[in-house]
TORTIRO-941950 format. One record per residue (C-alpha): residue in one letter; x, y, z. Coordinates in Angstrom, 3 decimals, padded with zeros to 6 digits. Layout:
<atoms>
+---+----------+----------+----------+
| r |        u |        v |        w |
+---+----------+----------+----------+
| a |        X |        Y |        Z |
...
+---+----------+----------+----------+
</atoms>
This chain:
<atoms>
+---+----------+----------+----------+
| r |        u |        v |        w |
+---+----------+----------+----------+
| m |  185.935 | -047.657 | -099.833 |
| y |  187.588 | -048.313 | -103.302 |
| a |  190.744 | -049.102 | -102.314 |
| v |  189.391 | -051.409 | -100.074 |
| f |  187.192 | -053.331 | -101.938 |
| v |  190.460 | -053.481 | -105.521 |
| l |  192.679 | -054.856 | -101.963 |
| v |  190.145 | -058.099 | -101.349 |
| v |  189.673 | -058.493 | -104.742 |
| g |  193.313 | -058.679 | -105.652 |
| y |  193.748 | -061.328 | -102.586 |
| i |  190.976 | -063.558 | -103.907 |
| v |  192.119 | -063.609 | -106.898 |
| a |  196.038 | -064.377 | -106.067 |
| a |  194.653 | -067.351 | -103.513 |
| a |  192.578 | -068.703 | -105.982 |
| a |  195.672 | -069.767 | -108.335 |
| s |  196.347 | -072.600 | -106.030 |
| a |  194.994 | -073.271 | -103.271 |
| e |  193.468 | -076.169 | -101.156 |
| t |  190.033 | -076.615 | -098.810 |
| l |  189.660 | -077.644 | -095.333 |
| d |  186.285 | -078.069 | -093.887 |
| i |  185.868 | -076.471 | -090.520 |
| t |  185.340 | -079.029 | -087.490 |
| p |  185.460 | -078.084 | -083.585 |
| q |  189.220 | -079.949 | -082.575 |
| r |  189.700 | -080.653 | -079.274 |
| i |  192.957 | -079.300 | -077.491 |
| t |  194.834 | -079.309 | -074.328 |
| e |  195.377 | -076.285 | -072.010 |
| w |  198.860 | -076.241 | -070.683 |
| k |  199.963 | -074.387 | -067.560 |
| p |  203.371 | -072.965 | -067.309 |
| v |  205.210 | -074.005 | -064.273 |
| y |  208.869 | -074.186 | -063.072 |
| g |  210.713 | -077.800 | -061.774 |
| e |  213.617 | -078.559 | -059.843 |
| v |  215.993 | -081.174 | -060.642 |
| a |  215.924 | -083.473 | -057.847 |
| t |  217.218 | -086.871 | -056.393 |
| r |  214.101 | -088.594 | -055.678 |
| d |  215.922 | -089.534 | -051.800 |
| r |  217.639 | -087.122 | -049.700 |
| v |  219.206 | -089.473 | -047.042 |
| p |  221.675 | -088.187 | -044.619 |
| a |  224.803 | -089.925 | -043.731 |
| r |  225.150 | -089.332 | -039.670 |
| a |  227.502 | -089.997 | -036.834 |
| r |  226.503 | -092.920 | -034.690 |
| i |  229.216 | -091.939 | -031.856 |
| g |  230.331 | -088.525 | -030.817 |
| g |  233.462 | -087.434 | -031.238 |
| t |  235.834 | -085.368 | -033.543 |
| v |  236.328 | -085.744 | -037.639 |
| a |  239.348 | -087.833 | -038.130 |
| a |  238.740 | -088.543 | -041.993 |
| l |  236.319 | -086.919 | -044.571 |
| g |  236.569 | -088.769 | -047.852 |
| v |  233.850 | -087.345 | -049.674 |
| t |  233.145 | -083.840 | -050.865 |
| e |  230.445 | -082.508 | -052.491 |
| g |  229.370 | -083.967 | -056.189 |
| d |  231.258 | -087.471 | -055.565 |
| q |  229.618 | -090.634 | -056.816 |
| v |  229.314 | -092.844 | -053.186 |
| e |  227.843 | -096.614 | -053.411 |
| a |  225.768 | -097.734 | -050.195 |
| g |  227.658 | -098.495 | -047.712 |
| e |  230.812 | -097.315 | -048.821 |
| r |  233.335 | -095.213 | -045.851 |
| i |  232.658 | -091.532 | -045.906 |
| a |  234.215 | -090.277 | -042.676 |
| m |  235.659 | -091.468 | -039.491 |
| i |  234.847 | -090.214 | -035.897 |
| e |  236.950 | -090.601 | -033.332 |
| d |  236.824 | -090.614 | -029.516 |
| d |  239.732 | -090.764 | -027.363 |
| k |  237.834 | -091.455 | -024.061 |
| l |  237.178 | -095.150 | -026.053 |
| q |  240.713 | -095.374 | -025.953 |
| f |  241.231 | -094.785 | -022.349 |
| r |  238.400 | -096.912 | -021.396 |
| i |  239.911 | -099.962 | -024.081 |
| d |  242.833 | -099.575 | -021.677 |
| a |  241.386 | -099.261 | -018.299 |
| l |  239.820 | -102.311 | -019.073 |
| d |  242.703 | -104.055 | -020.223 |
| a |  244.509 | -103.462 | -017.187 |
| r |  240.977 | -104.738 | -014.715 |
| l |  241.547 | -107.908 | -017.134 |
| d |  245.062 | -108.293 | -016.217 |
| a |  244.300 | -108.166 | -012.569 |
| l |  241.491 | -110.375 | -012.366 |
| r |  243.160 | -113.004 | -014.954 |
| a |  246.126 | -112.934 | -012.121 |
| r |  243.951 | -113.171 | -009.152 |
| l |  241.959 | -116.355 | -011.470 |
| e |  245.193 | -117.860 | -011.787 |
| t |  245.770 | -117.426 | -007.689 |
| a |  242.497 | -118.736 | -007.185 |
| q |  242.506 | -122.204 | -009.265 |
| t |  245.935 | -122.241 | -007.467 |
| d |  244.407 | -122.125 | -004.063 |
| l |  241.622 | -124.819 | -005.530 |
| e |  243.759 | -126.949 | -006.884 |
| r |  245.962 | -126.954 | -003.386 |
| g |  242.399 | -126.990 | -001.132 |
| e |  241.377 | -130.343 | -003.350 |
| q |  244.692 | -132.239 | -002.511 |
| l |  244.119 | -130.875 |  001.239 |
| l |  240.385 | -132.291 |  001.710 |
| e |  241.849 | -135.741 |  000.398 |
| r |  243.432 | -135.707 |  003.565 |
| g |  241.275 | -134.236 |  005.529 |
| v |  243.130 | -131.193 |  006.171 |
| i |  240.237 | -129.002 |  005.555 |
| t |  236.701 | -128.999 |  005.585 |
| t |  234.168 | -128.900 |  002.291 |
| q |  233.067 | -125.677 |  003.502 |
| r |  236.242 | -124.123 |  002.994 |
| l |  236.980 | -126.388 | -000.204 |
| d |  233.413 | -124.821 | -001.666 |
| q |  234.529 | -121.187 | -000.569 |
| l |  237.253 | -121.519 | -002.827 |
| r |  235.013 | -122.698 | -006.196 |
| t |  233.043 | -120.082 | -005.471 |
| e |  235.753 | -117.662 | -005.499 |
| v |  236.980 | -118.937 | -008.562 |
| d |  233.359 | -118.489 | -010.403 |
| v |  233.188 | -114.721 | -008.920 |
| l |  236.364 | -114.113 | -010.532 |
| r |  235.413 | -115.941 | -013.749 |
| g |  232.356 | -114.143 | -013.698 |
| e |  233.772 | -110.350 | -013.013 |
| i |  236.130 | -111.360 | -016.359 |
| s |  233.523 | -112.479 | -018.586 |
| s |  231.641 | -109.136 | -017.677 |
| v |  234.641 | -106.776 | -018.337 |
| e |  235.409 | -108.531 | -021.824 |
| s |  231.903 | -108.224 | -022.840 |
| e |  232.216 | -104.203 | -021.750 |
| r |  235.245 | -104.091 | -023.554 |
| l |  233.615 | -105.627 | -027.153 |
| v |  230.981 | -103.054 | -026.617 |
| i |  233.245 | -100.467 | -026.616 |
| e |  235.083 | -101.843 | -030.040 |
| q |  231.938 | -101.567 | -031.167 |
| q |  231.829 | -097.963 | -030.698 |
| i |  235.137 | -097.878 | -031.770 |
| e |  233.844 | -099.415 | -035.283 |
| e |  230.960 | -097.330 | -035.533 |
| g |  232.890 | -094.528 | -035.644 |
| e |  232.996 | -095.233 | -039.585 |
| v |  230.057 | -093.217 | -040.777 |
| l |  228.725 | -095.194 | -043.881 |
| a |  226.662 | -094.216 | -046.815 |
| p |  223.149 | -094.949 | -046.997 |
| e |  222.398 | -095.827 | -050.487 |
| t |  224.259 | -095.095 | -053.228 |
| g |  224.035 | -092.259 | -055.049 |
| v |  225.602 | -088.217 | -055.151 |
| v |  226.712 | -086.130 | -052.114 |
| l |  224.367 | -082.983 | -052.518 |
| k |  226.154 | -081.429 | -048.691 |
| v |  228.805 | -081.715 | -046.581 |
| p |  228.175 | -079.664 | -043.422 |
| v |  231.364 | -080.598 | -041.402 |
| a |  234.808 | -080.873 | -042.237 |
| r |  237.674 | -082.465 | -040.883 |
| g |  238.058 | -081.757 | -037.058 |
| s |  234.823 | -081.409 | -036.584 |
| v |  233.171 | -081.867 | -033.393 |
| v |  230.034 | -084.065 | -033.523 |
| t |  227.302 | -085.469 | -031.877 |
| p |  225.705 | -088.925 | -032.119 |
| g |  223.149 | -088.244 | -034.398 |
| e |  224.624 | -085.794 | -036.394 |
| a |  224.518 | -085.418 | -040.531 |
| i |  228.141 | -085.674 | -042.075 |
| a |  227.144 | -085.619 | -045.694 |
| e |  223.892 | -085.585 | -047.532 |
| i |  223.296 | -088.109 | -049.950 |
| g |  220.649 | -088.084 | -053.415 |
| g |  220.022 | -091.146 | -054.516 |
| g |  216.818 | -093.145 | -056.431 |
| g |  217.348 | -091.459 | -059.640 |
| a |  217.190 | -087.648 | -060.933 |
| f |  213.841 | -086.759 | -061.548 |
| l |  212.173 | -083.146 | -062.623 |
| r |  209.777 | -081.912 | -059.185 |
| l |  207.355 | -079.646 | -059.458 |
| a |  204.771 | -077.786 | -057.112 |
| i |  201.990 | -077.283 | -058.595 |
| p |  199.040 | -075.254 | -057.290 |
| e |  196.347 | -077.553 | -055.806 |
| r |  193.706 | -076.034 | -057.824 |
| f |  195.035 | -077.959 | -060.823 |
| a |  196.090 | -080.817 | -058.612 |
| a |  192.974 | -082.914 | -059.503 |
| d |  193.496 | -082.412 | -063.425 |
| l |  196.533 | -084.293 | -063.549 |
| a |  197.073 | -087.578 | -063.207 |
| e |  200.496 | -090.644 | -063.231 |
| g |  201.181 | -091.074 | -066.521 |
| d |  200.129 | -087.668 | -067.849 |
| r |  202.902 | -086.396 | -070.752 |
| i |  204.437 | -082.932 | -069.284 |
| e |  206.431 | -080.823 | -072.216 |
| i |  209.239 | -078.958 | -071.552 |
| g |  208.918 | -075.486 | -071.688 |
| p |  211.287 | -072.800 | -073.911 |
| g |  214.255 | -072.005 | -072.224 |
| a |  215.396 | -074.923 | -071.145 |
| g |  218.108 | -074.824 | -074.293 |
| g |  220.467 | -075.305 | -071.524 |
| m |  219.980 | -078.092 | -070.691 |
| g |  219.530 | -079.953 | -074.312 |
| l |  215.538 | -080.724 | -073.366 |
| d |  214.227 | -078.016 | -075.651 |
| r |  211.065 | -079.526 | -076.772 |
| r |  210.909 | -083.020 | -075.058 |
| t |  208.334 | -084.441 | -073.012 |
| g |  208.512 | -086.183 | -069.639 |
| e |  205.764 | -088.725 | -067.857 |
| l |  204.446 | -087.736 | -064.670 |
| v |  205.798 | -090.790 | -062.771 |
| k |  204.422 | -089.701 | -058.969 |
| l |  201.810 | -087.538 | -057.496 |
| y |  202.666 | -086.851 | -054.051 |
| p |  199.299 | -086.660 | -051.959 |
| l |  200.257 | -084.217 | -048.801 |
| i |  199.416 | -080.669 | -050.208 |
| e |  201.535 | -078.126 | -048.280 |
| g |  201.533 | -073.874 | -048.732 |
| g |  198.841 | -074.416 | -051.591 |
| r |  201.087 | -076.824 | -053.250 |
| v |  201.389 | -080.037 | -054.522 |
| q |  204.462 | -082.222 | -055.362 |
| a |  205.099 | -083.947 | -058.620 |
| d |  207.772 | -086.147 | -060.487 |
| v |  208.465 | -086.008 | -063.792 |
| e |  211.060 | -088.527 | -065.495 |
| i |  212.590 | -087.127 | -068.370 |
| e |  215.033 | -088.934 | -070.537 |
| g |  218.595 | -087.551 | -070.760 |
| l |  217.975 | -085.216 | -067.447 |
| d |  221.533 | -083.821 | -066.417 |
| a |  221.966 | -084.702 | -063.272 |
| r |  225.060 | -082.593 | -061.994 |
| f |  223.209 | -079.647 | -060.570 |
| v |  220.611 | -080.447 | -058.125 |
| g |  218.002 | -077.746 | -057.664 |
| r |  218.433 | -075.955 | -061.317 |
| r |  214.876 | -074.488 | -062.444 |
| v |  213.811 | -075.781 | -065.569 |
| p |  210.148 | -074.419 | -068.088 |
| v |  207.679 | -076.946 | -067.864 |
| r |  204.175 | -076.998 | -069.365 |
| l |  201.365 | -079.341 | -067.432 |
| p |  197.812 | -080.305 | -069.421 |
| v |  195.410 | -078.637 | -066.989 |
| a |  192.347 | -078.721 | -069.017 |
| e |  190.725 | -079.854 | -071.995 |
| r |  188.687 | -077.608 | -074.864 |
| m |  187.010 | -077.365 | -078.179 |
| a |  188.451 | -074.798 | -080.761 |
| i |  188.715 | -074.353 | -083.971 |
| l |  192.014 | -074.728 | -085.767 |
| v |  193.330 | -073.979 | -089.559 |
| p |  197.001 | -074.094 | -090.895 |
| d |  198.953 | -071.300 | -089.941 |
| a |  200.254 | -071.325 | -093.622 |
| a |  196.074 | -069.995 | -094.280 |
| i |  196.580 | -067.130 | -092.585 |
| d |  197.800 | -063.991 | -095.074 |
| t |  198.348 | -060.845 | -092.375 |
| r |  198.223 | -057.298 | -094.629 |
| g |  197.710 | -053.785 | -093.300 |
| g |  197.536 | -055.035 | -089.954 |
| l |  194.812 | -057.700 | -090.370 |
| d |  194.351 | -060.843 | -090.432 |
| f |  192.774 | -062.795 | -093.208 |
| v |  191.328 | -066.182 | -094.449 |
| t |  189.971 | -067.088 | -097.622 |
| v |  186.927 | -069.729 | -096.805 |
| e |  184.373 | -070.952 | -099.498 |
| s |  180.762 | -069.254 | -099.688 |
| a |  178.106 | -069.239 | -102.450 |
| e |  179.894 | -066.035 | -104.023 |
| g |  182.928 | -067.650 | -104.055 |
| r |  186.145 | -067.578 | -102.624 |
| l |  186.428 | -064.888 | -100.095 |
| a |  189.045 | -063.392 | -097.434 |
| r |  187.397 | -063.111 | -093.958 |
| v |  188.868 | -061.145 | -090.939 |
| v |  189.570 | -063.659 | -088.146 |
| v |  191.318 | -062.895 | -084.856 |
| p |  193.968 | -065.480 | -083.970 |
| g |  194.765 | -067.063 | -081.043 |
| a |  197.209 | -069.607 | -079.838 |
| v |  200.013 | -071.459 | -081.498 |
| v |  199.126 | -075.585 | -081.902 |
| e |  201.616 | -077.986 | -082.827 |
| r |  200.200 | -081.429 | -084.158 |
| n |  202.020 | -083.880 | -085.542 |
| g |  204.798 | -081.750 | -086.786 |
| t |  202.447 | -079.151 | -088.202 |
| t |  201.620 | -075.718 | -087.189 |
| w |  197.384 | -074.637 | -086.316 |
| r |  196.515 | -071.651 | -085.099 |
| e |  193.346 | -071.175 | -083.151 |
| i |  190.715 | -068.705 | -084.396 |
| l |  189.199 | -066.835 | -081.610 |
| t |  186.536 | -065.064 | -084.087 |
| g |  185.429 | -064.746 | -087.740 |
| l |  185.072 | -068.743 | -088.501 |
| a |  182.494 | -071.167 | -087.676 |
| a |  182.481 | -074.784 | -087.583 |
| g |  181.149 | -076.238 | -091.199 |
| e |  182.488 | -073.422 | -093.282 |
| t |  185.574 | -074.919 | -095.782 |
| v |  188.602 | -072.714 | -095.654 |
| v |  190.991 | -072.345 | -098.625 |
| t |  194.503 | -073.489 | -097.936 |
| p |  197.325 | -072.551 | -100.356 |
| d |  199.244 | -075.483 | -101.887 |
| e |  203.020 | -076.487 | -100.105 |
+---+----------+----------+----------+
</atoms>
């Protein structure tokens, strides 16, 4: 008992040498929920084949940057060229027949003036010329359709971004609508999957802290802004996008620890320097009617405010008391 008394008195005398005081008032602090976010692009759009055939050329690989409308692959279907050749042969035959029909029509007009043929026969010759012209026009239109299909063998990037996935290789056989590459665009964000019980406590514009462990990306002690909260809840989680300046988008899908503000509460805070640990106990010096006394407290979490480190006091202090803090 005597040893303990001497220890406490010695602590009081030492603290009184140079100290300041701080009146204790409850402070509002934020409750943080640690979760993991993944580096993601706002959009993930597949570049699809418009025709079926064989991949004759593939100009991109994972990680490449592409511009909207840029050709990333070429698909060829040999049957289309065969159809073009067949239509060209039909056109040659129809044009030859048309030339003969036009010659017959001109001769018929001359014979009609001489009264050799009837008007009915001349009308038949005119009709034959019109029919051949119509057939030629139809075949030419069909040829244009096939030419358009050949042009659609070009696979174009749907938007500007980075190539995330290329599931095919040169020489692969693809069908119409099959994905040739997946493009990530719209900017890089940190995408979170938040438990639905915290969804109501979040709002767009909230400040999000990057947790410890993100130093490999150069993001430790940075903050971001919650820019989008998705309305659809799947698997008990709601998705959210956090915008962070300097986010490295080279590795889409990389996990980053973050802290979400999910609630606020009142707490008693003291400067971290006001806590002195001795003999396994934490002491805080307080002003009392008997003078300055060392009181045992139970500290809680560390709180950073305006560049100063504070500690929450769970028990041992009450609002209205005065804490003695050492001069710095």
